[in-house]
C-alpha positions as CSV (number, residue, x, y, z in Angstrom):
1,M,-19.5,-58.7,8.0
2,K,-17.4,-61.1,6.1
3,E,-14.1,-62.2,7.0
4,K,-13.1,-60.0,3.9
5,E,-14.7,-57.2,4.7
6,I,-13.0,-57.1,8.3
7,L,-9.7,-57.7,6.8
8,E,-10.1,-54.5,4.6
9,M,-11.6,-52.5,7.0
10,Q,-8.2,-53.3,9.6
11,R,-6.3,-52.7,6.6
12,L,-7.8,-49.2,6.2
13,I,-7.8,-48.1,10.0
14,D,-4.0,-49.6,10.2
15,E,-3.1,-47.5,6.8
16,G,-4.7,-44.4,8.6
17,V,-2.8,-45.1,11.9
18,R,0.6,-45.0,9.6
19,R,-0.1,-41.7,7.9
20,A,-1.3,-40.1,11.1
21,Q,2.1,-41.2,12.4
22,S,3.9,-39.9,9.7
23,R,2.3,-36.3,9.3
24,L,3.1,-36.1,13.3
25,W,6.5,-37.4,12.7
26,Q,7.3,-34.8,9.9
27,R,5.7,-32.1,11.8
28,A,7.9,-32.6,14.6
29,G,10.6,-32.7,12.5
30,A,10.1,-29.3,11.0
31,A,9.6,-27.8,14.1
32,R,12.8,-29.4,15.3
33,Q,10.9,-31.0,18.4
34,S,11.2,-34.4,20.2
35,L,8.6,-36.9,20.6
36,V,8.1,-39.0,24.0
37,V,6.8,-42.4,23.0
38,C,6.3,-45.6,24.8
39,R,8.2,-48.6,23.1
40,D,8.5,-52.1,24.5
41,G,7.8,-50.8,28.3
42,K,10.0,-48.2,27.8
43,I,9.7,-44.6,27.6
44,L,11.9,-43.1,25.0
45,E,12.5,-39.5,23.5
46,M,13.1,-39.4,19.9
47,V,14.4,-36.6,18.6
48,P,13.4,-36.6,14.2
49,E,15.6,-35.0,11.6
50,A,13.3,-33.4,8.7
51,E,15.0,-35.5,6.4
52,Q,14.1,-38.6,7.8
53,C,11.5,-40.5,7.6
54,I,9.5,-43.0,10.8
55,A,11.3,-46.2,9.5
56,D,14.9,-44.5,9.9
57,S,14.1,-43.5,13.1
58,Y,13.8,-45.9,15.6
59,S,17.6,-46.7,15.8
60,G,20.2,-45.2,17.7
61,D,20.0,-43.3,20.6
62,P,17.9,-40.5,20.8
63,L,19.3,-38.6,23.7
64,A,22.7,-38.7,21.8
65,R,21.5,-37.3,18.9
66,R,19.7,-34.3,21.5
67,K,23.2,-33.7,22.9
68,Q,24.6,-33.1,19.6
69,R,22.9,-30.3,18.5
């Protein structure tokens, strides 16, 4: 494979992963469920809001948001 083909394939794979994450995030938000993820070696519980997108979701304390419900 040529370098250009490899880069294009990697771009398509990355795009597919982002879409899958987005759908999972939206479903969890609609069902009012939390997601448990490992980030930088730490286990985090994330509580998505139905209106938020993934980029907005990684800030703040997820446990504090859950207690507010």
